[in-house]
Every structure is written in C-alpha cells, then in structure tokens.
C-alpha positions as CSV (number, residue, x, y, z in Angstrom):
1,P,-1.8,-53.3,3.3
2,E,-0.1,-51.3,6.0
3,Y,1.9,-48.7,4.0
4,F,5.3,-47.6,5.4
5,P,6.4,-44.1,3.7
6,A,10.2,-44.0,2.2
7,A,12.9,-44.2,4.6
8,M,16.3,-44.9,4.2
9,Y,17.6,-48.7,4.4
10,K,21.2,-49.9,5.0
11,D,22.7,-53.6,5.5
12,K,25.8,-55.5,4.2
13,R,24.1,-56.0,0.6
14,I,22.0,-52.8,0.0
15,E,21.6,-49.0,0.7
16,G,18.9,-46.8,-0.3
17,A,15.3,-45.0,0.5
18,R,12.8,-47.9,0.4
19,E,9.0,-47.6,0.4
20,N,7.1,-50.8,1.9
21,W,3.7,-51.9,2.0
22,V,3.0,-55.2,4.5
23,Y,0.4,-57.3,3.8
24,K,-1.3,-60.3,5.7
25,L,-2.5,-63.1,3.4
26,P,-5.6,-64.9,4.5
27,S,-3.4,-67.9,5.3
28,G,-1.9,-66.0,7.7
29,E,1.4,-65.1,6.4
30,I,3.1,-61.8,5.9
31,V,4.6,-60.7,2.8
32,A,6.1,-57.2,2.6
33,V,6.7,-55.9,-0.9
34,Y,9.3,-52.7,-1.3
35,D,10.3,-50.2,-4.1
36,D,13.5,-49.0,-4.4
37,V,12.7,-45.1,-4.2
38,T,16.4,-43.8,-3.9
39,D,16.8,-42.1,-7.2
40,K,13.3,-40.8,-6.7
41,M,14.3,-39.1,-3.1
42,R,17.5,-38.1,-4.1
43,A,16.2,-36.3,-7.4
44,E,13.0,-34.3,-5.0
45,E,15.7,-33.2,-2.6
46,A,18.2,-31.8,-5.9
47,L,15.2,-29.9,-7.0
48,R,14.4,-28.8,-3.3
49,K,18.1,-27.5,-3.1
50,S,17.7,-25.6,-6.9
51,E,14.3,-24.0,-5.8
52,S,15.8,-22.9,-2.3
53,R,19.3,-21.0,-3.9
54,F,17.0,-19.7,-6.9
55,R,14.3,-18.5,-4.1
56,R,17.2,-16.8,-2.3
57,L,18.6,-15.4,-5.2
58,Y,14.8,-13.8,-6.1
59,E,14.5,-12.8,-2.3
60,T,17.8,-10.8,-2.3
61,N,16.7,-8.2,-4.5
62,V,20.1,-7.6,-6.0
63,I,18.5,-7.7,-9.9
64,G,14.9,-8.0,-10.9
65,I,13.9,-11.0,-11.7
66,V,10.3,-11.9,-13.1
67,L,8.2,-14.9,-14.4
68,A,6.8,-13.7,-17.5
69,N,4.7,-15.3,-20.5
70,T,5.8,-14.4,-24.4
71,T,2.2,-12.2,-24.9
72,G,3.1,-9.9,-22.4
73,D,2.1,-10.5,-18.9
74,I,4.4,-10.7,-16.2
75,I,3.1,-13.4,-13.6
76,E,5.6,-12.9,-10.7
77,A,8.3,-10.1,-9.9
78,N,10.6,-9.3,-7.0
79,D,10.7,-6.2,-5.4
80,A,13.6,-5.2,-7.1
81,F,12.4,-5.2,-10.7
82,L,9.0,-3.3,-9.1
83,N,10.7,-0.8,-7.6
84,M,12.8,0.0,-10.9
85,V,9.6,0.3,-13.0
86,G,7.8,1.9,-10.1
87,Y,5.0,-0.3,-9.6
88,T,3.4,-2.1,-6.7
89,R,2.7,-5.3,-5.8
90,Q,-0.9,-4.9,-5.8
91,D,-0.3,-3.3,-9.4
92,L,1.2,-6.6,-10.2
93,L,-1.6,-8.6,-8.7
94,E,-4.3,-6.5,-10.3
95,G,-2.2,-7.3,-13.8
96,K,-1.3,-3.7,-14.7
97,V,2.4,-5.0,-14.9
98,R,2.9,-5.7,-18.5
99,W,6.2,-5.6,-20.5
100,S,4.6,-5.6,-23.4
101,E,2.9,-2.3,-22.5
102,M,5.8,-1.2,-20.6
103,T,7.8,-1.0,-23.8
104,P,8.2,2.3,-25.9
105,S,7.7,1.7,-29.4
106,E,11.3,1.9,-31.1
107,Y,12.1,-1.0,-28.7
108,Q,9.0,-3.3,-29.8
109,H,11.5,-5.0,-32.4
110,L,13.5,-6.1,-30.0
111,D,11.1,-7.5,-28.0
112,E,10.2,-9.6,-31.1
113,N,13.6,-11.0,-31.8
114,A,13.5,-11.9,-28.3
115,V,10.4,-14.0,-28.3
116,R,11.8,-15.6,-31.7
117,E,15.5,-16.2,-29.8
118,L,13.4,-17.4,-26.8
119,A,11.2,-19.8,-29.4
120,E,14.5,-21.2,-31.2
121,N,17.3,-21.6,-28.3
122,G,15.3,-21.2,-25.3
123,I,17.8,-18.5,-24.0
124,L,17.5,-15.0,-24.4
125,T,21.0,-13.3,-25.3
126,S,21.0,-9.9,-23.1
127,F,20.3,-6.9,-24.8
128,E,19.4,-3.1,-24.0
129,K,16.4,-1.2,-24.2
130,E,14.0,0.9,-22.2
131,Y,10.9,0.5,-20.0
132,F,8.5,3.3,-19.4
133,R,7.6,3.5,-15.5
134,K,4.5,3.9,-13.9
135,D,4.9,7.8,-13.9
136,G,5.9,7.7,-17.6
137,S,9.6,8.4,-17.3
138,R,11.6,5.7,-18.8
139,V,14.5,3.3,-17.0
140,P,17.0,2.2,-19.4
141,I,17.2,-1.8,-18.8
142,L,19.5,-4.7,-19.4
143,L,17.5,-7.8,-19.9
144,G,18.0,-11.2,-20.5
145,G,16.3,-14.7,-19.8
146,A,15.5,-18.3,-20.0
147,I,12.2,-20.6,-20.8
148,M,11.2,-22.5,-17.7
149,E,11.0,-25.7,-18.6
150,D,7.2,-27.8,-18.3
151,E,6.6,-31.5,-18.2
152,T,5.9,-31.4,-22.0
153,N,9.5,-29.2,-23.0
154,T,7.0,-27.7,-25.6
155,W,7.0,-24.3,-27.1
156,H,3.7,-22.2,-27.2
157,K,2.9,-19.0,-27.1
158,S,2.3,-18.2,-23.7
159,R,5.4,-20.2,-22.4
160,Q,6.7,-18.8,-19.2
161,Y,10.0,-17.4,-19.0
162,V,12.6,-16.1,-16.2
163,G,13.8,-12.8,-16.9
164,L,16.6,-11.0,-15.5
165,W,16.9,-7.1,-15.6
166,R,19.2,-4.4,-13.9
167,R,19.3,-0.7,-15.1
168,S,21.8,-0.7,-17.9
169,P,25.0,1.2,-17.3
170,F,25.4,2.4,-21.0
171,L,22.0,3.7,-22.0
172,P,20.9,7.5,-21.3
173,G,19.4,7.7,-17.9
174,S,21.2,4.9,-16.0
175,R,22.9,6.7,-13.6
176,Q,20.8,7.2,-10.5
C-alpha cells in the first residue's frame, strides 16, 4: 500500500484530517482507505500549545520551577530556582541538588505532609519553609506543586511533580 500522511480535507459533506492508504488489487482495481484523525490532530495541537506555554513560563525565570520526585530528587530546574539555592546546572546534572537534603530538619515534617497531600490530592497547597543553599546559608521559600500525570494515572513513590518556588516575603531573611 501507498501511505499518504494526515492532511486536512474538506468538501460539501465533511471536513477534517484524514490519513490515507491506497492499495492496488491484483485485479488492477484501486482501493483507498482513510482514517479520520481529526480528533487526534486537534489533541496533539492542544498539547503542543500547552507545552509551549509551560516552557515559556519555565524559561522566563520569574519563579523557580522544578520537576522533582517524592523521594528527594530534583530532575529538572530552571535558572531562577538554581540561582535561589546557589547551585549550578552542572550540580543538577550530577545529582547534587536534592530537595530532601536541602531541607533543614525542623521542616522535614512539612515535607512528609506535602508528600502525603500530593498522594491524596495530586496538588500541593503552598506552604513556607527554608532550604539550605549550597553555601550553607538559608533561603526562605514559598512552594506549591502538582503531580505530573502519566499514562497510567497511578501514584507511586517516585512519581514526578512540578514544584513552584519563590522567596517567601514572610519568613525572616526573605529580603535581598
């Protein structure tokens, strides 16, 4: 069969995206089979737009944004977050930036509550705490987050979530 990729089609009766396969039968007849992929193409376009909007927010560095898991790993982080905590991109790539190790002991119970809330609700209500910066000083932060859904939509301990961080205007030491 000869394959023709999805393209928009419109006539007086129908409109939408169609993928086509054309077969030549042994009798010499030509048969065309098409699949309506309009919904799939619309969903893919909506996903591209959503990803583009999120990427723009991530790259503007207005607030710190990370992709992390509930076991303490920070998988991705934008420059705003890295600057806030004094780490480099290389530190991140080497696995040296872990939220579980940056959290002072007096705030660990808040992290435990946050992991539980993420598991139960998929959303983390914003709360205040501090992180140890790379140089050992502390930075007050306000953070919140949400679970990143995967194809199974099931919870597991290493589930990834997006966290949003900014300096807390309320905790001591928040003024620069």
